[in-house]
N, CA and C of each residue as an Amber inpcrd file, in Angstrom:
protein
   567
 -14.0670000  -2.7380000 -13.5090000 -14.3430000  -1.3030000 -13.5950000
 -15.6260000  -0.9720000 -12.8280000 -15.5930000   0.1560000 -12.1540000
 -16.7520000   0.6350000 -11.4030000 -17.2840000   1.8770000 -12.1030000
 -18.5700000   1.8560000 -12.4420000 -19.2080000   2.9990000 -13.0830000
 -19.5290000   4.0500000 -12.0250000 -19.5040000   5.3190000 -12.4110000
 -19.8360000   6.4030000 -11.4840000 -21.2580000   6.2450000 -10.9550000
 -22.1540000   5.6480000 -11.7600000 -23.5300000   5.4010000 -11.3230000
 -23.6030000   4.4040000 -10.1750000 -22.5950000   3.5370000 -10.0530000
 -22.6040000   2.4940000  -9.0200000 -21.9070000   2.9130000  -7.7280000
 -21.4750000   4.1710000  -7.6340000 -20.8130000   4.6260000  -6.4120000
 -21.8250000   4.7420000  -5.2770000 -21.4730000   4.1620000  -4.1360000
 -22.3060000   4.2130000  -2.9370000 -21.4060000   4.5730000  -1.7610000
 -21.9890000   4.9590000  -0.6420000 -21.1990000   5.2450000   0.5580000
 -20.3840000   4.0120000   0.9290000 -19.0830000   4.2110000   1.1580000
 -18.2130000   3.1070000   1.5480000 -17.5130000   2.4150000   0.3960000
 -17.9130000   2.6850000  -0.8650000 -17.2690000   2.0570000  -2.0240000
 -15.8120000   2.5050000  -2.1100000 -14.9130000   1.5460000  -2.3380000
 -13.4880000   1.8570000  -2.4980000 -13.1280000   1.6350000  -3.9600000
 -12.4800000   2.6320000  -4.5760000 -12.1310000   2.5510000  -5.9940000
 -10.7890000   3.2250000  -6.2380000 -10.2310000   3.0070000  -7.4400000
  -8.9720000   3.6410000  -7.8310000  -9.2490000   4.7820000  -8.7980000
  -8.6640000   5.9440000  -8.5170000  -8.7560000   7.0880000  -9.4130000
  -7.3670000   7.7020000  -9.4560000  -6.8340000   7.9200000 -10.6300000
  -5.4700000   8.4400000 -10.7980000  -4.4610000   7.5880000 -10.0220000
  -4.6560000   6.2880000 -10.0520000  -3.7840000   5.2970000  -9.4040000
  -3.6990000   5.4370000  -7.8860000  -4.6860000   6.0910000  -7.2780000
  -4.7360000   6.2250000  -5.8180000  -6.0660000   5.6620000  -5.3160000
  -6.0640000   5.0110000  -4.1450000  -7.3170000   4.4570000  -3.6090000
  -8.1620000   5.5420000  -2.9400000  -9.4490000   5.5530000  -3.2490000
 -10.3940000   6.4980000  -2.6610000 -11.5770000   5.7360000  -2.0930000
 -12.1830000   6.3160000  -1.0510000 -13.3990000   5.7530000  -0.4800000
 -14.4770000   6.8200000  -0.5210000 -15.6900000   6.4250000  -0.9270000
 -16.8100000   7.3570000  -1.0090000 -17.3590000   7.5960000   0.3940000
 -17.4350000   8.8670000   0.7760000 -17.9940000   9.2390000   2.0790000
 -19.4570000   9.6360000   1.9110000 -19.7390000  10.3750000   0.8320000
 -21.0830000  10.8790000   0.5750000 -21.3220000  10.8890000  -0.9240000
 -22.5340000  10.5650000  -1.3580000 -22.8330000  10.5800000  -2.7890000
 -24.2570000  11.0970000  -3.0190000 -24.4210000  11.9560000  -4.0470000
 -25.7340000  12.4750000  -4.4470000 -25.8280000  12.4010000  -5.9580000
 -26.9540000  11.9190000  -6.4510000 -27.1990000  11.8890000  -7.8920000
 -28.0190000  13.1240000  -8.2450000 -27.4700000  13.9720000  -9.1110000
 -28.1510000  15.1990000  -9.5240000 -28.6720000  15.0260000 -10.9440000
 -29.9840000  15.2060000 -11.1190000 -30.5890000  15.0710000 -12.4460000
 -30.8690000  16.4570000 -13.0070000 -30.2430000  16.7430000 -14.1340000
 -30.4410000  18.0360000 -14.7740000 -31.3230000  17.8300000 -16.0030000
 -31.9380000  18.8670000 -16.4470000 -32.8400000  18.8060000 -17.5980000
 -32.2710000  18.0490000 -18.7810000 -31.8440000  18.7600000 -19.7860000
 -31.3530000  18.1250000 -21.0080000 -29.8750000  17.7690000 -20.9190000
 -29.2140000  18.2310000 -19.8920000 -27.7810000  17.9950000 -19.7840000
 -27.4120000  16.6330000 -19.2220000 -28.3870000  15.7860000 -18.9640000
 -28.0890000  14.4890000 -18.3630000 -28.0000000  14.6310000 -16.8560000
 -27.2870000  13.7340000 -16.2350000 -27.1550000  13.8240000 -14.7810000
 -25.6880000  13.7500000 -14.3810000 -25.4310000  14.1740000 -13.1740000
 -24.0680000  14.0770000 -12.6590000 -24.1250000  13.5090000 -11.2450000
 -22.9930000  13.0420000 -10.7960000 -22.8910000  12.4480000  -9.4720000
 -21.9700000  13.3300000  -8.6450000 -22.5110000  13.8920000  -7.5710000
 -21.7460000  14.7620000  -6.6860000 -21.2770000  13.9030000  -5.5100000
 -19.9590000  13.9000000  -5.2510000 -19.4260000  13.0280000  -4.2030000
 -18.4870000  13.7660000  -3.2640000 -18.3180000  13.1720000  -2.1120000
 -17.2650000  13.5590000  -1.1810000 -16.4580000  12.2800000  -1.0160000
 -15.1790000  12.3260000  -1.3970000 -14.3380000  11.1290000  -1.3710000
 -13.0850000  11.3710000  -0.5400000 -12.5640000  10.2800000   0.0260000
 -11.3690000  10.3640000   0.8660000 -10.2490000   9.5640000   0.2280000
  -9.0980000  10.2140000   0.0560000  -7.9140000   9.5300000  -0.4460000
  -7.3850000   8.6760000   0.6980000  -7.4180000   7.3520000   0.5380000
  -7.0230000   6.4510000   1.6160000  -5.5240000   6.4440000   1.8700000
  -4.7430000   6.8900000   0.9140000  -3.2920000   6.9240000   1.1040000
  -2.8640000   8.1510000   1.9050000  -3.5300000   9.3000000   1.6740000
  -3.1240000  10.5450000   2.3350000  -4.1090000  11.0270000   3.3940000
  -5.3510000  10.5510000   3.3440000  -6.3770000  10.9970000   4.2860000
  -7.0910000  12.2600000   3.8470000  -6.7070000  12.8250000   2.7020000
  -7.3030000  14.0650000   2.1920000  -8.7350000  13.8060000   1.7180000
  -9.6600000  14.7040000   2.0760000 -11.0580000  14.5970000   1.6620000
 -11.3210000  15.6170000   0.5590000 -11.9310000  15.1490000  -0.5440000
 -12.2070000  16.0010000  -1.7020000 -13.6850000  15.9710000  -2.0510000
 -14.1800000  17.0530000  -2.6350000 -15.5150000  17.0740000  -3.2280000
 -15.3240000  17.0160000  -4.7300000 -15.9250000  16.0310000  -5.3780000
 -15.7670000  15.8720000  -6.8300000 -17.1150000  15.5910000  -7.4730000
 -17.2880000  16.0980000  -8.6930000 -18.4610000  15.7960000  -9.5020000
 -18.0390000  14.8910000 -10.6440000 -18.8220000  13.8580000 -10.9060000
 -18.5330000  12.9230000 -11.9900000 -19.7180000  12.8620000 -12.9370000
 -19.4230000  12.5290000 -14.1990000 -20.4740000  12.2950000 -15.1870000
 -20.9060000  10.8390000 -15.0840000 -22.1000000  10.5390000 -15.5880000
 -22.5900000   9.1520000 -15.5900000 -21.6290000   8.2180000 -16.3040000
 -20.9700000   8.7280000 -17.3340000 -20.1110000   7.8900000 -18.1730000
 -18.7430000   7.6110000 -17.5590000 -18.3710000   8.3050000 -16.4690000
 -17.0630000   8.0800000 -15.8420000 -16.9900000   6.6820000 -15.2350000
 -15.7970000   6.1040000 -15.3060000 -15.6000000   4.7950000 -14.6680000
 -14.2340000   4.7670000 -13.9880000 -14.1060000   3.8800000 -13.0270000
 -12.9070000   3.8120000 -12.1960000 -12.4430000   2.3710000 -12.0720000
 -11.1820000   2.2210000 -11.6930000 -10.6310000   0.8890000 -11.4930000
 -11.0410000   0.3170000 -10.1470000 -11.0640000  -1.0140000 -10.0850000
 -11.3430000  -1.6930000  -8.8180000 -10.1100000  -1.6160000  -7.9360000
 -10.2920000  -1.2310000  -6.7030000  -9.1780000  -1.2160000  -5.7530000
  -9.0560000  -2.6200000  -5.1750000  -7.8800000  -3.1870000  -5.2750000
  -7.6360000  -4.5350000  -4.7730000  -7.3640000  -4.4500000  -3.2720000
  -8.4470000  -4.2920000  -2.5040000  -8.2960000  -4.1260000  -1.0600000
  -8.7320000  -5.3860000  -0.3240000  -8.1210000  -5.5820000   0.8170000
  -8.4980000  -6.6760000   1.7080000  -8.8760000  -6.0570000   3.0410000
  -9.8090000  -6.7010000   3.7320000 -10.1720000  -6.2480000   5.0710000
  -9.7900000  -7.3340000   6.0530000  -9.3390000  -6.9280000   7.2210000
  -8.9470000  -7.8960000   8.2330000  -8.8770000  -7.2660000   9.6110000
  -8.6430000  -8.1070000  10.6020000  -8.5240000  -7.6570000  11.9910000
  -7.0510000  -7.5360000  12.3530000  -6.7170000  -6.4670000  13.0670000
  -5.3590000  -6.2830000  13.5800000  -5.4560000  -5.7950000  15.0200000
  -4.3540000  -5.9260000  15.7560000  -4.3180000  -5.4570000  17.1420000
  -3.3010000  -4.3320000  17.2760000  -3.7070000  -3.2830000  17.9950000
  -2.8160000  -2.1580000  18.2810000  -1.7890000  -2.6020000  19.3130000
  -0.4980000  -2.3050000  19.0640000   0.5500000  -2.6440000  20.0280000
   1.0600000  -1.4080000  20.7560000   1.6860000  -0.4830000  20.0030000
   2.2680000   0.7020000  20.6350000   2.5620000   1.7650000  19.5890000
   2.8880000   2.9730000  20.0860000   3.3150000   4.0730000  19.2310000
   4.7700000   4.3530000  19.5610000   5.6000000   4.4500000  18.5200000
   7.0220000   4.7220000  18.7000000   7.4280000   5.8310000  17.7370000
   7.7830000   6.9740000  18.2900000   8.1370000   8.1690000  17.5120000
   7.0080000   8.5240000  16.5520000   7.2490000   8.4740000  15.2360000
   6.2090000   8.8580000  14.2730000   5.4360000   7.6640000  13.7330000
   5.6700000   6.4690000  14.2480000   4.9950000   5.2730000  13.7430000
   4.1390000   4.6060000  14.8090000   3.0330000   4.0370000  14.3570000
   2.1650000   3.2490000  15.2160000   2.2760000   1.8100000  14.7420000
   2.4910000   0.8890000  15.6800000   2.7380000  -0.5070000  15.3330000
   1.5260000  -1.3590000  15.7020000   1.1420000  -2.2160000  14.7460000
   0.0360000  -3.1520000  14.9190000   0.5600000  -4.5600000  14.6830000
  -0.2080000  -5.5530000  15.1230000   0.1490000  -6.9420000  14.8680000
  -1.0150000  -7.5770000  14.1170000  -0.6870000  -8.3930000  13.1290000
  -1.7030000  -9.0710000  12.3380000  -1.7980000 -10.5190000  12.8110000
  -2.7500000 -10.8330000  13.7130000  -2.8210000 -12.1880000  14.2570000
  -3.1600000 -13.2400000  13.1980000  -3.7760000 -12.8310000  12.1010000
  -4.1370000 -13.7680000  11.0410000  -2.9470000 -14.2350000  10.2230000
  -1.8630000 -13.4840000  10.2230000  -0.6830000 -13.8350000   9.4260000
   0.5170000 -14.0540000  10.3360000   0.4330000 -15.0580000  11.1730000
   1.5050000 -15.4710000  12.0900000   2.1350000 -14.2900000  12.8340000
   1.2810000 -13.4450000  13.3770000   1.7150000 -12.3070000  14.1990000
   2.6900000 -11.3620000  13.5010000   2.4520000 -11.1210000  12.2240000
   3.2640000 -10.1770000  11.4440000   3.0550000  -8.7600000  11.9940000
   4.1460000  -8.0080000  12.1590000   4.0520000  -6.6280000  12.6480000
   3.9360000  -5.6660000  11.4780000   2.9910000  -4.7430000  11.6130000
   2.7390000  -3.7370000  10.5810000   2.8210000  -2.3620000  11.2280000
   3.3220000  -1.3870000  10.4870000   3.3460000  -0.0340000  11.0460000
   2.8030000   0.9550000  10.0260000   2.3290000   2.0750000  10.5480000
   1.8510000   3.1520000   9.6870000   2.1390000   4.4700000  10.3880000
   2.2800000   5.5540000   9.6210000   2.5670000   6.8540000  10.2370000
   1.4620000   7.2630000  11.2170000   1.8500000   7.7010000  12.3940000
   0.8980000   8.0870000  13.4380000  -0.0040000   9.2250000  12.9740000
   0.5360000  10.1530000  12.1830000  -0.2540000  11.3170000  11.7420000
  -1.4530000  10.9230000  10.8890000  -1.4030000   9.7760000  10.1960000
  -2.5310000   9.3660000   9.3540000  -3.6890000   8.8030000  10.1730000
  -3.4510000   8.4650000  11.4400000  -4.5100000   7.9070000  12.2840000
  -5.4400000   8.9740000  12.8460000  -4.9390000  10.1910000  13.0030000
  -5.7690000  11.2780000  13.5170000  -6.2720000  11.0050000  14.9240000
  -7.5760000  11.2090000  15.1420000  -8.1850000  11.0650000  16.4670000
  -8.3770000   9.6180000  16.9040000  -8.2060000   8.6760000  16.0060000
  -8.4240000   7.2660000  16.3420000  -7.5130000   6.8230000  17.4810000
  -6.2960000   7.3050000  17.4880000  -5.2890000   6.8650000  18.4520000
  -5.6910000   7.1250000  19.9070000  -6.4850000   8.1640000  20.1540000
  -6.8390000   8.4750000  21.5400000  -7.7840000   7.4530000  22.1660000
  -8.3460000   6.5400000  21.3610000  -9.2330000   5.5010000  21.8880000
  -8.5390000   4.1480000  22.0170000  -7.3110000   4.0330000  21.5270000
  -6.6520000   2.7250000  21.4890000  -5.7280000   2.4980000  22.6730000
  -5.9010000   1.3540000  23.3270000  -4.9530000   0.9110000  24.3420000
  -4.3320000  -0.3780000  23.8140000  -3.1790000  -0.8000000  24.3290000
  -2.5260000  -2.0030000  23.7980000  -3.4730000  -3.2050000  23.7410000
  -3.3470000  -3.9650000  22.6470000  -4.1430000  -5.1660000  22.3560000
  -5.5920000  -4.8840000  21.9770000  -5.9210000  -3.6350000  21.6380000
  -7.2550000  -3.3280000  21.1370000  -7.3590000  -3.8480000  19.7110000
  -8.4050000  -4.6300000  19.4340000  -8.5990000  -5.1810000  18.0930000
  -9.3350000  -4.1610000  17.2300000  -8.8190000  -3.9080000  16.0320000
  -9.3930000  -2.9360000  15.0980000  -9.6280000  -3.6070000  13.7500000
 -10.4610000  -2.9780000  12.9330000 -10.6340000  -3.4230000  11.5530000
  -9.6760000  -2.6130000  10.6910000  -9.0230000  -3.2900000   9.7580000
  -8.0640000  -2.6070000   8.8900000  -8.3930000  -2.8880000   7.4350000
  -8.0770000  -1.9210000   6.5940000  -8.1860000  -2.0950000   5.1460000
  -6.7630000  -2.0830000   4.6080000  -6.4220000  -3.1280000   3.8440000
  -5.0820000  -3.2790000   3.2790000  -5.1320000  -3.0750000   1.7730000
  -4.1410000  -2.3900000   1.2350000  -3.9600000  -2.2560000  -0.2090000
  -2.5340000  -2.6920000  -0.4960000  -2.3810000  -3.7030000  -1.3070000
  -1.0810000  -4.3110000  -1.6320000  -0.2560000  -4.5840000  -0.3720000
  -0.9000000  -5.1390000   0.6490000  -0.2090000  -5.5390000   1.8680000
   0.0760000  -4.4410000   2.8700000  -0.2650000  -3.1840000   2.5480000
  -0.0310000  -2.0700000   3.4740000  -1.3600000  -1.6020000   4.0570000
  -1.3320000  -1.1970000   5.3250000  -2.5410000  -0.6720000   5.9660000
  -2.8340000   0.7070000   5.3820000  -4.0810000   0.9040000   4.9150000
  -4.4440000   2.2360000   4.4130000  -5.5040000   2.9050000   5.2810000
  -6.2410000   2.1190000   6.0720000  -7.1720000   2.7440000   7.0130000
  -7.4650000   1.8060000   8.1700000  -7.7850000   2.4150000   9.3020000
  -8.0580000   1.6890000  10.5410000  -9.4040000   2.1560000  11.0790000
 -10.1890000   1.2160000  11.5790000 -11.4460000   1.5680000  12.2360000
 -11.4600000   0.8900000  13.6040000 -11.4940000   1.6940000  14.6880000
 -11.5230000   1.0900000  16.0230000 -12.9030000   0.4920000  16.2990000
 -13.0310000  -0.3170000  17.3600000 -14.3630000  -0.8220000  17.7170000
 -15.2940000   0.3630000  17.9840000 -16.5790000   0.2060000  17.7080000
 -17.5240000   1.3090000  17.9080000 -17.6190000   1.6710000  19.3850000
 -17.6520000   0.6570000  20.2530000 -17.6810000   0.9250000  21.6960000
 -16.4460000   0.3160000  22.3280000 -15.8310000   1.0660000  23.2250000
 -14.5970000   0.6210000  23.8680000 -14.6690000   0.9510000  25.3600000
 -14.0570000   0.0850000  26.1730000 -14.0550000   0.2890000  27.6210000
 -12.6900000   0.8030000  28.0680000 -12.6960000   1.9380000  28.7670000
 -11.4600000   2.5590000  29.2420000 -11.5940000   2.9510000  30.7100000
 -10.4510000   2.9880000  31.3940000 -10.4110000   3.3210000  32.8170000
 -10.2250000   4.8300000  32.9970000 -10.9410000   5.3900000  33.9640000
 -10.8250000   6.8080000  34.3110000  -9.6110000   6.9640000  35.2210000
  -8.6440000   7.8080000  34.8190000  -7.4500000   7.9940000  35.6540000
  -7.4440000   9.3370000  36.3880000  -8.2340000  10.2860000  35.9180000
  -8.3130000  11.5950000  36.5630000  -9.7460000  12.0720000  36.5210000
 -10.3040000  12.3620000  37.6980000 -11.6870000  12.8160000  37.7540000
 -11.8500000  13.8220000  38.8870000 -12.1290000  15.0890000  38.5560000
 -12.3530000  16.0650000  39.6250000 -13.6380000  15.6970000  40.3740000
 -13.7360000  16.0530000  41.6500000 -14.9510000  15.6970000  42.3930000
 -16.1620000  16.4340000  41.8290000 -17.2790000  15.7330000  41.7400000
 -18.5310000  16.3480000  41.3060000 -19.2330000  16.8960000  42.5340000
 -19.2770000  18.2040000  42.6790000 -19.8420000  18.8180000  43.8770000
 -21.3580000  18.7970000  43.8410000 -21.9460000  18.4630000  44.9750000
 -23.3970000  18.4410000  45.0790000 -23.9080000  19.8780000  44.9390000
 -24.9010000  20.0610000  44.1290000 -25.4440000  21.3940000  43.9140000
 -24.6990000  22.1830000  42.8470000 -23.6780000  21.5860000  42.2520000
 -22.9130000  22.2450000  41.1870000 -23.6680000  22.0650000  39.8790000
 -24.7430000  22.7940000  39.7220000 -25.6000000  22.5970000  38.5600000
 -25.7580000  23.8720000  37.7310000 -24.7890000  24.7500000  37.7700000
 -24.8650000  25.9540000  36.9460000 -24.8870000  25.5550000  35.4800000
 -24.1950000  24.4520000  35.1850000 -24.2270000  23.8890000  33.8380000
 -24.8670000  22.5140000  33.9590000 -24.9450000  21.7910000  32.8590000
 -25.5080000  20.4450000  32.9340000 -24.6560000  19.6050000  33.8730000
 -25.1890000  18.5170000  34.3660000 -24.4980000  17.6910000  35.3510000
 -23.3890000  16.8570000  34.7660000 -22.3840000  17.4930000  34.1660000
 -21.2430000  16.7580000  33.6160000 -19.9400000  17.3850000  34.0820000
 -18.8840000  16.5930000  33.9570000 -17.5390000  17.0860000  34.2720000
 -16.5690000  16.4830000  33.2720000 -15.3980000  17.0900000  33.1480000
 -14.3880000  16.6230000  32.2070000 -13.4170000  15.7040000  32.9390000
 -13.2020000  14.4910000  32.3900000 -12.2970000  13.5200000  33.0120000
 -11.2270000  13.0950000  32.0190000 -10.1770000  12.4580000  32.5380000
  -9.0900000  11.9650000  31.6950000  -9.0870000  10.4410000  31.7400000
  -8.9040000   9.8190000  30.5640000  -8.9040000   8.3630000  30.4430000
  -7.4860000   7.8170000  30.3740000  -7.3490000   6.4970000  30.5110000
  -6.0300000   5.8520000  30.5140000  -5.2500000   6.0600000  29.2210000
  -5.9210000   6.3680000  28.1260000  -5.2280000   6.6010000  26.8580000
  -4.8050000   8.0600000  26.6920000  -5.2130000   8.9170000  27.6380000
  -4.8780000  10.3370000  27.5610000  -6.0100000  11.1910000  27.0240000
  -7.0740000  10.5720000  26.5250000  -8.2140000  11.3160000  25.9900000
  -9.0110000  11.9450000  27.1300000  -9.6430000  13.0800000  26.8470000
 -10.5200000  13.7470000  27.8180000 -11.9200000  13.8110000  27.2430000
 -12.9160000  13.4670000  28.0760000 -14.3120000  13.5410000  27.6400000
 -15.1790000  14.0440000  28.7870000 -16.4070000  14.4400000  28.4580000
 -17.3790000  14.8510000  29.4690000 -18.2090000  13.6460000  29.8850000
 -18.4030000  13.5120000  31.2010000 -19.1700000  12.3930000  31.7580000
 -20.0950000  12.9250000  32.8510000 -21.0880000  12.1210000  33.2800000
 -21.9400000  12.5380000  34.4020000 -21.1240000  12.7030000  35.6910000
 -21.6540000  13.4580000  36.6280000 -20.9430000  13.7750000  37.8710000
 -20.6400000  12.5610000  38.7480000 -21.4020000  11.4630000  38.6190000
 -21.1930000  10.3020000  39.4980000 -19.9850000   9.4450000  39.1060000
 -19.3600000   9.7110000  37.9670000 -18.1810000   8.9400000  37.5450000
 -16.9870000   9.3550000  38.4010000 -16.2550000   8.3430000  38.9060000
 -15.1180000   8.6080000  39.7850000 -13.8440000   8.0170000  39.2070000
 -12.7180000   8.4370000  39.7640000 -11.4160000   7.9040000  39.3710000
 -11.3960000   6.3950000  39.6410000 -10.9030000   5.6160000  38.6640000
 -10.8460000   4.1640000  38.8050000 -12.0170000   3.4460000  38.1550000
 -13.1100000   4.1620000  37.8600000 -14.2520000   3.5420000  37.1770000
 -13.8470000   3.1350000  35.7680000 -14.4860000   2.0980000  35.2590000
 -14.3090000   1.7150000  33.8580000 -15.5950000   2.1010000  33.1460000
 -15.4450000   2.8910000  32.0810000 -16.6160000   3.3850000  31.3530000
 -16.5610000   2.9540000  29.8930000 -17.7360000   2.9060000  29.2710000
 -17.8420000   2.5540000  27.8540000 -18.0430000   3.8410000  27.0610000
 -17.2890000   3.9590000  25.9550000 -17.3070000   5.1640000  25.1260000
 -17.6310000   4.7870000  23.6890000 -18.4120000   5.6170000  23.0240000
 -18.6810000   5.4500000  21.6020000 -17.5550000   6.1550000  20.8540000
 -16.7330000   5.3970000  20.1110000 -15.5690000   5.9890000  19.4400000
 -15.9570000   6.8360000  18.2320000 -17.1520000   6.6260000  17.6780000
 -17.5760000   7.4280000  16.5220000 -17.9510000   8.8450000  16.9440000
 -18.5930000   8.9760000  18.1120000 -19.0230000  10.2970000  18.5770000
 -18.0920000  10.8630000  19.6430000 -17.3030000   9.9980000  20.2810000
 -16.4110000  10.4300000  21.3510000 -17.1490000  10.7310000  22.6430000
 -18.3330000  10.1310000  22.8120000 -19.1560000  10.4180000  23.9870000
 -19.2610000   9.2220000  24.9260000 -19.4580000   9.5290000  26.1930000
 -19.6970000   8.5330000  27.2370000 -21.0200000   7.8300000  26.9470000
 -21.0730000   6.4980000  27.1180000 -22.3440000   5.7920000  26.9640000
 -22.8260000   5.1810000  28.2720000 -21.8980000   4.5390000  29.0450000
 -22.3260000   3.9630000  30.3150000 -21.1330000   3.6030000  31.1880000
 -21.4070000   3.4100000  32.4820000 -20.3740000   2.9470000  33.4060000
 -20.4320000   1.4240000  33.4180000 -19.2740000   0.7790000  33.2530000
 -19.2080000  -0.6810000  33.2300000 -18.9860000  -1.2120000  34.6390000
 -17.9570000  -0.7000000  35.3270000 -17.7140000  -1.0990000  36.7190000
 -17.3600000   0.1250000  37.5420000 -17.7810000   0.0670000  38.7960000
 -17.4990000   1.1590000  39.7310000 -16.2140000   0.8410000  40.4710000
 -15.4070000   1.8670000  40.7480000 -14.1320000   1.6390000  41.4420000
 -14.3470000   1.2550000  42.8900000
């Protein structure tokens, strides 16, 4: 059992027989009324984010979760397929809609961290930094400085981001998947 007092960012617990992960937690101390714990939690099965207040005396079940590495293979219709190299290349799939924006950073064979509950994938975390090839890049015109020196380009996964003007088609760039921003050029075309 996990006490509400022991909730921290990243803690995974069971509430109403569903797995939740704590995104944000604040301990509020009130005068004579005791204290309460204000949280923002994410339902790992549905992806829904809730704001909930708990009393100090509330307790929750331990979520029997496992963490492991998996590789992205492909997307087919409404499912995204991964391979679990740790378990004799077992194929796992999950609904594409539950991945959200994560999918735009994944190319085949990208290794991700996964959280499993009773053998099913409930959440995926891509690498923090990933290298992708630029497939479409408008020319950066010299003196085109009405705005900051950036332009919008398209990556091999279909994602579009803003990069400095010197980035060209064919370059391989490193991107921070948490912020979705360009970090550096790895190789020049």
